[in-house]
VEXDREN-2710 file (C-alpha; in Angstrom, 1 decimal):
% VEXDREN-2710
k/r/px/py/pz
1/UNK/54.8/43.2/-5.1
2/UNK/53.9/46.6/-6.0
3/UNK/54.8/49.5/-3.9
4/UNK/51.4/50.5/-1.7
5/UNK/49.7/52.8/-3.0
6/UNK/50.1/55.9/-2.9
7/UNK/53.2/54.8/-2.2
8/UNK/54.6/55.2/-6.1
9/UNK/53.1/59.0/-7.2
10/UNK/53.7/60.4/-3.5
11/UNK/58.3/58.9/-4.2
12/UNK/57.2/60.5/-7.4
13/UNK/56.3/63.9/-5.9
14/UNK/58.8/63.6/-3.3
15/UNK/61.6/63.4/-5.6
16/UNK/61.1/65.7/-8.2
17/UNK/60.0/68.4/-6.2
18/UNK/64.4/68.6/-4.7
19/UNK/65.7/67.5/-7.7
20/UNK/67.2/70.3/-8.5
21/UNK/68.7/70.6/-5.3
22/UNK/69.8/66.9/-5.3
23/UNK/71.6/68.0/-8.6
24/UNK/73.0/71.5/-7.1
25/UNK/74.7/69.1/-3.8
26/UNK/75.9/66.8/-6.7
27/UNK/78.4/69.8/-8.4
28/UNK/79.0/70.7/-5.1
29/UNK/80.5/66.6/-3.8
30/UNK/82.3/67.3/-7.4
31/UNK/83.8/70.2/-7.3
32/UNK/85.4/69.4/-3.9
33/UNK/86.3/65.5/-4.2
34/UNK/87.4/64.1/-1.2
35/UNK/90.1/61.3/-1.2
36/UNK/89.8/57.2/1.4
37/UNK/89.4/58.4/4.8
38/UNK/88.9/62.0/4.5
39/UNK/86.1/63.0/4.0
40/UNK/85.2/65.2/6.3
41/UNK/83.4/68.0/3.9
42/UNK/81.4/64.9/2.3
43/UNK/80.4/63.4/5.9
44/UNK/79.6/67.1/6.9
45/UNK/77.3/68.7/4.0
46/UNK/74.6/65.5/4.3
47/UNK/74.5/65.1/8.0
48/UNK/73.7/69.4/7.7
49/UNK/71.1/68.3/5.0
50/UNK/69.7/65.1/6.4
51/UNK/70.1/67.4/10.2
52/UNK/68.0/70.1/8.9
53/UNK/65.5/67.8/7.8
54/UNK/64.5/66.3/11.0
55/UNK/66.6/63.1/10.4
56/UNK/68.5/61.3/13.1
57/UNK/72.1/61.5/11.9
58/UNK/75.6/60.0/13.6
59/UNK/78.0/60.8/13.0
60/UNK/81.2/57.5/12.2
61/UNK/84.2/58.3/14.3
62/UNK/85.9/58.7/10.7
63/UNK/84.3/60.0/8.3
64/UNK/80.9/58.8/7.2
65/UNK/77.8/58.5/8.7
66/UNK/74.7/56.7/9.2
67/UNK/70.3/58.2/9.2
68/UNK/67.5/56.9/10.3
69/UNK/64.3/57.4/8.8
70/UNK/60.4/56.5/10.2
71/UNK/59.4/54.8/13.4
72/UNK/60.8/52.8/15.8
73/UNK/60.0/49.0/15.3
74/UNK/59.6/47.7/13.0
75/UNK/61.3/46.0/10.3
76/UNK/64.9/47.9/9.1
77/UNK/65.8/48.4/6.2
78/UNK/69.3/49.5/4.6
79/UNK/70.2/51.9/2.0
80/UNK/73.8/52.3/1.0
81/UNK/76.6/55.3/-0.9
82/UNK/79.6/55.4/-1.0
83/UNK/81.6/58.9/-0.7
84/UNK/85.1/58.8/-1.7
85/UNK/86.8/59.8/-4.6
86/UNK/89.7/59.2/-6.6
87/UNK/93.3/60.3/-7.4
88/UNK/92.7/61.0/-11.0
89/UNK/93.3/64.5/-12.3
90/UNK/89.6/65.6/-13.4
91/UNK/88.9/66.1/-17.5
92/UNK/85.3/66.6/-17.3
93/UNK/84.5/70.1/-18.1
94/UNK/81.1/72.4/-16.3
95/UNK/80.8/73.4/-13.4
96/UNK/81.5/70.8/-11.1
97/UNK/84.9/69.9/-12.5
98/UNK/87.0/69.5/-9.4
99/UNK/88.8/72.1/-7.6
100/UNK/91.0/69.7/-5.7
101/UNK/94.4/68.5/-8.5
102/UNK/94.7/65.0/-9.3
103/UNK/91.5/64.9/-7.3
104/UNK/88.2/63.0/-9.0
105/UNK/84.3/61.7/-8.3
106/UNK/85.9/59.0/-11.6
107/UNK/83.0/56.6/-9.9
108/UNK/80.6/58.7/-9.8
109/UNK/80.2/58.2/-5.8
110/UNK/79.3/62.0/-5.5
111/UNK/75.8/60.1/-7.6
112/UNK/75.4/58.0/-5.0
113/UNK/75.7/60.3/-1.7
114/UNK/73.2/62.9/-3.6
115/UNK/70.4/59.9/-4.6
116/UNK/70.6/59.1/-1.5
117/UNK/70.4/62.0/0.3
118/UNK/67.3/62.8/-1.9
119/UNK/66.0/59.4/-0.7
120/UNK/66.3/60.3/3.0
121/UNK/64.1/63.3/2.2
122/UNK/61.3/61.9/0.3
123/UNK/61.0/58.8/2.7
124/UNK/61.3/61.8/6.3
125/UNK/58.3/63.3/3.6
126/UNK/56.4/60.8/3.2
127/UNK/56.7/59.8/7.0
128/UNK/54.9/62.7/7.7
129/UNK/52.5/62.4/5.2
130/UNK/51.7/59.3/5.6
131/UNK/53.7/57.5/8.2
132/UNK/56.3/54.3/7.0
133/UNK/55.9/50.7/7.6
134/UNK/59.2/50.3/9.9
135/UNK/62.7/52.1/9.5
136/UNK/65.2/53.1/7.6
137/UNK/69.4/53.7/7.9
138/UNK/70.6/55.2/5.8
139/UNK/75.0/54.7/5.0
140/UNK/76.9/56.8/4.1
141/UNK/79.9/54.7/3.9
142/UNK/83.3/56.9/3.4
143/UNK/86.5/54.3/1.5
144/UNK/85.3/51.8/-0.4
145/UNK/88.1/52.7/-3.7
146/UNK/90.6/51.0/-0.7
147/UNK/91.2/47.4/-0.4
148/UNK/89.9/45.8/1.9
149/UNK/87.6/48.6/2.2
150/UNK/85.1/51.0/4.6
151/UNK/81.9/48.4/4.3
152/UNK/83.3/46.9/7.0
153/UNK/84.0/49.9/9.7
154/UNK/80.1/50.1/9.3
155/UNK/79.3/46.7/10.0
156/UNK/81.7/47.0/12.8
157/UNK/79.9/49.8/13.6
158/UNK/76.6/48.3/14.1
159/UNK/75.2/49.5/11.1
160/UNK/73.1/46.1/9.7
161/UNK/72.3/45.2/13.2
162/UNK/68.4/44.5/13.3
163/UNK/68.6/45.1/9.1
164/UNK/66.5/42.5/6.8
165/UNK/68.2/43.7/3.6
166/UNK/70.2/45.8/1.9
167/UNK/70.3/48.0/-1.5
168/UNK/72.2/50.3/-3.2
169/UNK/73.1/51.7/-6.8
170/UNK/76.3/52.1/-8.4
171/UNK/76.1/54.6/-11.3
172/UNK/77.3/52.5/-15.1
173/UNK/77.9/55.0/-18.1
174/UNK/77.2/52.2/-20.3
175/UNK/73.7/51.8/-19.1
176/UNK/71.4/54.7/-20.9
177/UNK/69.7/57.4/-17.9
178/UNK/66.4/55.8/-17.5
179/UNK/67.9/52.5/-16.9
180/UNK/68.8/50.2/-14.1
181/UNK/70.4/47.1/-14.5
182/UNK/69.8/44.1/-12.8
183/UNK/70.7/40.7/-12.2
184/UNK/70.0/37.3/-9.5
185/UNK/73.0/36.3/-8.1
186/UNK/77.2/37.2/-8.4
187/UNK/76.9/40.5/-9.8
188/UNK/81.5/41.7/-9.3
189/UNK/84.0/40.3/-9.4
190/UNK/86.8/39.2/-5.8
191/UNK/89.6/42.3/-5.9
192/UNK/92.8/41.9/-3.8
193/UNK/96.0/44.2/-4.8
194/UNK/99.4/43.4/-5.0
195/UNK/102.5/44.5/-4.3
196/UNK/105.8/43.3/-5.1
197/UNK/108.7/44.6/-3.9
198/UNK/112.7/42.6/-5.4
199/UNK/116.2/44.1/-4.0
200/UNK/119.5/43.0/-5.6
201/UNK/122.6/43.5/-5.7
202/UNK/122.5/45.9/-9.2
203/UNK/126.3/47.2/-11.4
204/UNK/126.4/47.9/-14.7
205/UNK/124.5/46.6/-17.6
206/UNK/127.7/46.0/-19.3
207/UNK/128.3/43.5/-16.1
208/UNK/124.9/41.5/-15.6
209/UNK/126.3/38.1/-14.3
210/UNK/128.1/40.8/-10.7
211/UNK/125.0/41.8/-10.7
212/UNK/121.7/39.8/-9.3
213/UNK/119.7/41.0/-13.0
214/UNK/116.2/42.3/-10.9
215/UNK/115.7/44.3/-14.5
216/UNK/114.8/40.8/-15.7
217/UNK/114.0/39.2/-13.3
218/UNK/111.0/42.2/-12.5
219/UNK/110.6/42.0/-16.0
220/UNK/109.4/37.9/-15.5
221/UNK/107.4/39.1/-12.9
222/UNK/105.3/40.4/-15.1
223/UNK/105.1/38.2/-17.6
224/UNK/105.0/35.1/-16.4
225/UNK/103.2/35.6/-13.2
226/UNK/99.5/36.3/-15.1
227/UNK/100.2/32.7/-17.1
228/UNK/100.6/30.4/-14.8
229/UNK/98.0/31.4/-12.6
230/UNK/96.4/31.1/-15.7
231/UNK/97.5/27.1/-15.5
232/UNK/97.4/26.7/-11.7
233/UNK/94.0/28.1/-11.0
234/UNK/90.7/26.4/-12.6
235/UNK/89.7/28.5/-15.6
236/UNK/85.7/28.9/-14.7
237/UNK/87.0/30.9/-11.8
238/UNK/88.1/33.8/-14.3
239/UNK/91.1/35.1/-12.6
240/UNK/92.8/38.6/-14.0
241/UNK/96.0/39.6/-13.2
242/UNK/96.7/42.9/-14.5
243/UNK/99.1/44.8/-14.1
244/UNK/98.5/48.8/-12.7
245/UNK/103.0/49.8/-12.2
246/UNK/105.9/49.2/-12.8
247/UNK/109.1/50.3/-11.5
248/UNK/112.7/50.4/-11.6
249/UNK/115.6/52.3/-12.3
250/UNK/116.6/55.5/-13.7
251/UNK/119.4/55.2/-16.0
252/UNK/119.6/52.7/-19.2
253/UNK/122.4/51.6/-18.3
254/UNK/122.9/50.3/-14.3
255/UNK/120.9/48.2/-13.0
256/UNK/119.6/48.7/-10.4
257/UNK/119.5/47.6/-7.0
258/UNK/115.2/48.0/-6.4
259/UNK/112.0/47.8/-8.1
260/UNK/108.2/46.9/-7.8
261/UNK/105.7/46.0/-9.0
262/UNK/102.1/46.8/-8.6
263/UNK/98.3/45.0/-9.5
264/UNK/95.3/43.8/-8.9
265/UNK/93.8/40.0/-9.1
266/UNK/90.7/40.3/-9.5
267/UNK/88.0/36.6/-10.4
268/UNK/85.0/35.6/-10.8
269/UNK/84.3/33.0/-8.0
270/UNK/84.4/33.3/-4.8
271/UNK/86.0/29.2/-4.2
272/UNK/88.5/30.1/-5.5
273/UNK/89.4/33.5/-4.3
274/UNK/89.8/31.9/-0.4
275/UNK/92.4/30.1/-1.8
276/UNK/94.4/32.7/-4.4
277/UNK/96.3/34.4/-2.1
278/UNK/98.7/31.0/-1.4
279/UNK/99.3/29.6/-4.5
280/UNK/100.1/33.8/-5.5
281/UNK/103.2/33.6/-3.0
282/UNK/104.3/30.4/-3.7
283/UNK/104.3/31.1/-7.9
284/UNK/106.5/34.8/-6.8
285/UNK/108.4/32.6/-5.3
286/UNK/109.9/29.9/-7.9
287/UNK/109.7/32.5/-10.8
288/UNK/112.3/34.5/-8.7
289/UNK/114.5/31.4/-7.6
290/UNK/116.4/31.3/-10.6
291/UNK/117.7/35.2/-10.5
292/UNK/118.3/35.6/-6.2
293/UNK/116.9/38.6/-5.9
294/UNK/114.3/39.4/-3.0
295/UNK/110.8/40.1/-2.6
296/UNK/109.3/41.5/0.2
297/UNK/105.3/40.4/-1.2
298/UNK/102.4/42.6/0.0
299/UNK/98.8/41.0/-0.6
300/UNK/96.1/43.4/0.5
301/UNK/92.5/40.3/0.1
302/UNK/89.8/42.5/-1.0
303/UNK/86.5/41.9/-2.0
304/UNK/84.5/39.4/-2.4
305/UNK/81.7/39.4/-4.8
306/UNK/78.4/41.3/-5.1
307/UNK/76.1/38.8/-5.2
308/UNK/72.6/39.4/-5.3
309/UNK/70.1/37.6/-2.6
310/UNK/67.1/36.1/-5.0
311/UNK/64.6/38.0/-2.7
312/UNK/66.2/41.3/-2.9
313/UNK/66.9/41.4/-6.0
314/UNK/63.0/40.3/-7.0
315/UNK/61.9/43.9/-4.3
316/UNK/64.2/45.9/-6.6
317/UNK/63.2/44.6/-10.2
318/UNK/60.0/45.2/-8.6
319/UNK/60.6/49.1/-7.2
320/UNK/62.5/50.1/-10.7
321/UNK/58.9/49.3/-12.5
322/UNK/57.1/50.4/-9.6
323/UNK/58.7/53.9/-10.4
324/UNK/60.6/53.6/-13.1
325/UNK/58.2/51.4/-16.0
326/UNK/58.2/47.8/-16.6
327/UNK/60.4/47.8/-18.8
328/UNK/63.0/50.2/-16.9
329/UNK/65.7/47.3/-16.3
330/UNK/67.5/45.8/-17.8
331/UNK/70.0/42.8/-17.2
332/UNK/73.6/43.1/-16.2
333/UNK/76.5/40.8/-16.8
334/UNK/79.4/39.8/-13.9
335/UNK/82.0/42.3/-14.0
336/UNK/85.7/42.0/-12.6
337/UNK/85.5/45.1/-11.4
338/UNK/85.7/44.9/-7.3
339/UNK/82.6/46.5/-5.2
340/UNK/83.0/46.4/-1.3
341/UNK/78.7/46.8/-0.7
342/UNK/79.4/42.1/-1.2
343/UNK/80.6/43.0/2.2
344/UNK/77.3/43.9/3.8
345/UNK/75.4/41.0/1.5
346/UNK/77.4/38.5/3.1
347/UNK/76.0/39.8/5.7
348/UNK/73.5/40.0/5.2
349/UNK/70.0/39.5/2.2
350/UNK/71.2/42.7/0.2
351/UNK/71.1/43.2/-4.4
352/UNK/72.7/46.2/-6.2
353/UNK/71.5/48.1/-9.4
354/UNK/73.9/49.8/-12.2
355/UNK/72.6/53.0/-12.2
356/UNK/72.3/54.4/-16.6
357/UNK/74.3/57.2/-16.1
358/UNK/74.7/57.3/-20.5
359/UNK/72.4/60.4/-22.3
360/UNK/70.9/58.2/-24.7
361/UNK/72.6/58.5/-28.4
362/UNK/75.6/59.8/-26.3
363/UNK/79.4/58.6/-25.6
364/UNK/79.8/56.2/-23.5
365/UNK/82.5/56.5/-20.9
366/UNK/84.2/54.1/-18.9
367/UNK/84.7/54.5/-14.9
368/UNK/87.7/55.3/-13.2
369/UNK/89.2/57.5/-16.0
370/UNK/89.3/61.3/-15.5
371/UNK/86.8/62.3/-18.7
372/UNK/83.6/60.8/-17.0
373/UNK/80.0/62.7/-17.7
374/UNK/77.0/61.4/-16.2
375/UNK/73.8/62.6/-17.2
376/UNK/72.5/64.6/-14.0
377/UNK/69.3/62.4/-14.3
378/UNK/70.2/59.6/-13.1
379/UNK/70.4/61.8/-9.7
380/UNK/66.7/61.8/-9.1
381/UNK/66.1/58.2/-10.4
382/UNK/68.0/56.8/-8.5
383/UNK/66.4/58.6/-5.7
384/UNK/63.6/57.2/-7.0
385/UNK/64.9/54.3/-7.1
386/UNK/65.9/53.9/-3.2
387/UNK/63.3/55.4/-1.6
388/UNK/60.7/53.1/-3.7
389/UNK/63.1/49.4/-3.1
390/UNK/63.2/50.7/1.0
391/UNK/59.5/50.8/0.8
392/UNK/59.1/47.4/-0.6
393/UNK/60.8/46.1/1.4
394/UNK/59.8/47.3/4.4
395/UNK/56.3/45.4/3.5
396/UNK/57.4/42.7/2.2
397/UNK/59.0/42.0/5.8
398/UNK/56.2/43.8/7.7
END
């Protein structure tokens, strides 16, 4: 469904006027990143700017906020951005470089937040000029980078009450700026966190038979558990267990009495995800049994896959075409990355698009790396798309 005239030109004009301010906001947020549940400065910056524009703001108990634009009554559509940064060093030089050691916006949440602020301000201007055909709820969510994610907190706070559709964008440094990756159906994977702490009788490396050789047992767990899962789960589930941390011992001739391994288990299939925890616990017990070590298993169920609902996806396609052009949307594959936007899509129809941040012909960066650099034109593009899809959805559900 095309945007009602003169919505698309009005959106472009409103965001064009805001773009320098939005880029400045993105740089400020990047320079002052905050970890999950600590996004107090970020929340205040967003609330102050929206409040100054006359937008209703509701602060959440920990961090994050809800805001609403448009008249009461009629349909309600939600737009979401995430606020938190990652515990990595910022290696991206520029006026935006992080001033917080060991913390950086290495996943593009600064772009998401600035784009949603821009969408809110643009929609407020359209409400002033022409009126909106319903109400748009802006979800500025904390703690996306931890499991099971801050989305559950927002849902418990009533963020989705009365909402017909929910939409979001996520930066994608493999897609050129000016394009948005879209896919109907599963977009991301399920993701859980696994931590196993081993304990046993340590000793001298010359007498392993008098110990419970914890280091050897840890090595077996690291190598055997991923392999065993590959034979116990349907390969079509696309399961992938990858360790991010292995730690044991401090001297070459000492068998330690404790050790730890941690990683993530990801899969494409939501059905297999439901039973994954029980299987993992069973296999860990079987792998470690010959070595006599104790195991404390910490398993945190994270998020299901994001599944883009067909009608919501078609609205997002129409919005991208309306403000960016007919060829601005590109197909994108399902990934194993976890995203707690999935919890919103479990509750109401929704869709997420991948916002291109790569400068055409430039370097292809990776998310969750400190050297991530985004083409800042993506901020305004994100604001245009979010504004447009809100209007598309409001018109479609009236």
